[in-house]
Structure formats: C-alpha cells, structure tokens
C-alpha positions in Angstrom: 5.6 18.7 -22.1 6.3 16.5 -19.1 7.4 13.0 -19.9 8.5 9.9 -17.9 10.5 7.4 -19.9 10.2 4.8 -21.0 7.3 5.8 -23.2 4.6 3.5 -24.6 4.1 1.4 -26.6 6.0 -0.9 -24.2 8.3 -3.8 -25.0 9.0 -6.6 -22.5 12.2 -4.8 -21.5 10.7 -1.3 -21.2 7.7 -2.6 -19.3 10.1 -4.2 -16.8 12.1 -1.0 -16.6 8.9 1.0 -15.9 8.0 -1.5 -13.1 11.5 -1.2 -11.5 11.3 2.6 -11.6 7.9 2.4 -9.8 9.2 0.0 -7.2 12.1 2.3 -6.5 9.9 5.4 -6.2 7.4 3.7 -3.8 10.2 2.3 -1.7 11.5 5.9 -1.3 8.3 6.6 0.6 8.3 10.1 -0.8 4.7 10.9 -1.8 5.7 13.9 -4.0 8.3 11.8 -5.9 5.8 9.0 -6.4 3.0 11.4 -7.5 5.2 12.8 -10.4 4.9 9.5 -12.2 1.1 10.1 -12.6 -0.9 12.4 -14.8 -2.3 15.5 -13.0 -5.7 14.0 -13.2 -4.7 10.3 -12.6 -7.5 7.9 -11.5 -6.8 5.3 -8.9 -8.6 2.6 -7.1 -6.6 1.3 -4.1 -8.5 -1.4 -2.3 -11.8 0.4 -1.5 -10.4 3.9 -1.9 -10.8 6.1 -5.0 -8.2 8.8 -5.6 -8.1 11.4 -8.3 -5.2 13.6 -9.2 -1.7 14.2 -7.9 -2.8 16.2 -4.8 -5.0 13.4 -3.6 -2.2 10.9 -4.4 0.2 12.8 -2.2 -2.4 13.0 0.6 -3.2 9.3 0.3 0.4 8.3 0.4 1.3 10.5 3.3 -1.5 8.9 5.4 -0.5 5.4 4.2 3.2 5.7 5.2 2.3 7.2 8.6 0.4 4.0 9.3 2.5 1.5 7.4 5.9 1.6 9.1 9.1 -0.1 7.8 7.5 -0.4 4.4 9.3 -2.5 1.8 7.8 -3.3 -1.6 8.6 -5.8 -4.4 6.9 -5.5 -7.8 6.9 -8.2 -10.5 6.1 -8.1 -14.2 2.9 -10.0 -15.1 1.9 -8.8 -18.6 1.9 -5.8 -20.9 0.4 -4.5 -24.2 0.7 -1.1 -25.9 0.2 1.4 -23.1 -0.8 -1.0 -20.3 1.2 -3.0 -17.8 -0.1 -5.6 -15.3 1.9 -6.1 -12.1 2.0 -8.5 -9.3 3.4 -7.2 -6.0 3.9 -7.8 -2.3 5.0 -5.6 0.4 5.6 -5.8 4.1 4.9 -3.2 6.8 4.6 -2.9 10.5 1.9 -1.0 12.4 2.5 1.1 15.5 1.6 -1.8 17.9 4.5 -3.7 16.4 2.5 -6.2 14.4 3.8 -7.1 10.9 1.8 -7.6 7.7 2.4 -8.7 4.2 0.2 -7.3 1.5 -0.3 -9.1 -1.8 -1.9 -7.7 -4.9 -2.3 -7.0 -8.5 -2.2 -3.6 -10.3 -3.4 -2.6 -13.7 -1.7 0.4 -15.1 -2.6 2.6 -18.1 -0.2 5.3 -19.4 -0.7 8.3 -21.6 1.6 9.0 -24.6 4.1 10.9 -22.3 4.7 7.8 -20.1 2.7 9.2 -17.2 0.3 6.8 -15.5 -3.3 7.9 -16.1 -5.0 5.0 -14.4 -4.0 2.6 -11.5 -6.3 -0.1 -10.3 -5.0 -2.0 -7.3 -6.5 -5.1 -5.6 -4.7 -5.8 -2.3 -5.1 -8.3 0.5 -3.2 -8.1 3.9 -1.9 -11.1 5.8 -0.7 -10.8 9.4 2.8 -12.3 9.7 5.3 -13.0 12.5 8.5 -10.9 12.4 10.5 -14.1 11.7 8.3 -14.7 8.6 9.4 -11.5 6.9 10.9 -11.8 3.4 12.1 -8.2 3.0 14.6 -6.9 5.5 
C-alpha cells in the first residue's frame, strides 16, 4: 500500500511537516513528483478549474508551469484537525512578457489514512507586482 508520511491524524508538528513537504515538492516544479502526494482519484478545485486524478494533476501542472515562469512558493500553517490541514500561501511568478505576479490564497486539504491527499480546494488571487517588489528571489 502506497503511503506518504506523516500520516493522519496530524499533530501540530506533523501538519507543519506535511506542509513543508508540499512546499518543497511544488517548488521542484516537477508535475509527476507533485502528483504522487495525491490519491489516484484526488479531487481538486484550483481557482475555477476542477481536476480529478493524478493524470489530470500532471496535465494541469505542466500547463501551469509553462505559463508561470520563475515560480517560487511559500506555504504557511493555518490550522489542522484529524486528517485535514488548512494552509495559507503566496507565490510569485513571471509571465512570458516579463510581467511579475504574486498569488495569494488558501488551501483546504483532506488526506486518506495513507497520508495521500484526497481533496485539495484552493482559492487564489493574483496581484501584478513590479520586479523590485518581489519577496522570493
């Protein structure tokens, strides 16, 4: 059976560990690596896009990182209980024209008993920024 430690139920420490693992994976910008943290039938809402399963996750992330260049993400613990974690995040990226953006958002995560994320609901807003306003370099 496939497992991704730490497993639920989460403590404060293991919830923070799970968040750091996710941050590291997303910053790798490797869609296959990221997808392995999710159940094979994982359910996502990312902004106004609905994604189901690892294959769609990989496809979604490949498209995302072709458009969002120089991507850098920071996740922050917000709350947890049992098999759920709430995260606040922000990330910066550049588009092909050279313009920079910072995205702010919240994610609600639900994990199965094997520590794989079964549900991910993300609300995200983008803000155009000047290069000198970047936080993550």
